Structures are given as structure tokens and as C-alpha cells.
C-alpha positions, 0 to 999 in steps of 0.5 A: 263903762258907757251911758247905756251901761250906766244907766241899765245898772242905776234902772237895774232890777237890784237897783229898783227893788233896793231904792223901792224898799228903801223908800217904800214906794213901788217898783213903778213909782221909782222907775218915774222918779227915776225917769224924770231925774237922771236927766238932770242929775247927770246933766249936774255931774257934767256942769261940775265936772267942767266947771273951774270952781268945781271940778277939783272937787267933784274929781275928789268926790268920785274917786272918794266914792269909787271905793264903795262896793257896788257889786251887791246893789240892793245892799248897797242901797239899803246901807246908803247914807241919805244924809250924803246922798241930799248932800251930793244932790245940793251939789247937783241940781243946786238951787233946782233941787227942790223943784226938781224933787217936787215936779218928779214926785208930781209925775209919779204921783207920790209923795216929796219925802218918798221922791227925795229918799229915792233920789237922796238914795241913788246920787251916791250910787250914779257917783260910785258908779261914775268914780269906778268909771274913772279909776278904769278910765283909759284915758284918765288925761282927759280928766272927769270933764273928758269922762262926762263928755265921753259918757254923754257926747254922742247919746240920745239920753230921753230915747236911752231912758225911754227904752230902758223904762220899757217905753214909759218916757216919752222919746226925745223930741229930737234924734240925731245919729250919734255920728253927728251928735258927738261933741255937741254936748251943750245942744244935746242936754238943751234938746233933750233934758228941756226944762229940767236943766233950767 
């Protein structure tokens, strides 16, 4: 699964519908929240995968969530454990969890409670999809950090999300050809995610 496929699954009509029902928010509100928070969540996952103190536990979390069935996204999201999702958000976002939630709520024009529900529901789905990809990865020797690098290392994340969201997100300020940006994950994330990862 490449990043485009991952993002397409997270932003699919089934996922949006499931999140909308779970949070009591409109589909457009859900899209706005996801457009705001997915870069932060992916960046947080990358940090967890590469951190000396977090890589092992993050790999274990992915392995555990890989067992979750995600074929029926609406069903998955209607039964997802929001408390578990909140814990995942704390790991991925750290001290930025509250400010990221508030910023996304303000941008979407909905309550922080609904925004938090959307985020807490999508976080386990993200880990499940990443875990399944780690299981299927032909280059397992590269580990979870290698998986995250392969997902994020050569993709213009801002433009990708903007395209999937129908242009609702602003394009990334700088677009680099994929072949030139490969391997430059740090610069890519800082350039594309801006304040979200501060």
C-alpha cells in the first residue's frame, strides 16, 4: 500500500460515512477535519517508528491492530474503541493533541467534541492499515521505520490530500518532483505540514 492508497482508504466514501455517523457530523465537516489532522497523524507515526524509545512499542501496536478487519470500513468505524483511539492520538501527537484538535475544530467549524470523536475513530483505522501493510511488506527487514519512510519519503502529501479532498485543502507551497524528494522525509514533512508538526 502506498500513501495514495492509504489516504484514499481513509478518505473513501465508506470511511467518511462511518465517521460522520459516529461523530454526528456532516461528511464535509469530516473531510475538513481529516484534511487538517492526517498530516499530523502520519508525521506522528513516522516519529514513533523512528524513535529509539518508541519504535518497539509502535511496531507491537501495528502488529496488534493489523489483526483488525477493515474490509467493512463503515462497520469498523461504528464499532471502533474511541478510548483506544484517544490513547493512540496521545502517542502520535504527544503534547500537541489538544492544540491539533482545537485547530482542526476551528477550521472545520464544528465542536471540539465532534472533532475529537472523528480523530479518535480514525486513529485505530490508520494503525490497522499501517499494520496490515507492515505484514504484507516484502522488505520486512527494513522494519516499521522503513515502511514509514517508503510511504512518506517521495510523496507530496499536501497536494495528495488536496486532490483526494476535491481541492478543499490548499496545495503544498512547494512541489518537488518525486525523484528529487525521495529520502528527504524530514524536509518534506517540515515543508508540507508547517505549523501542524511544531
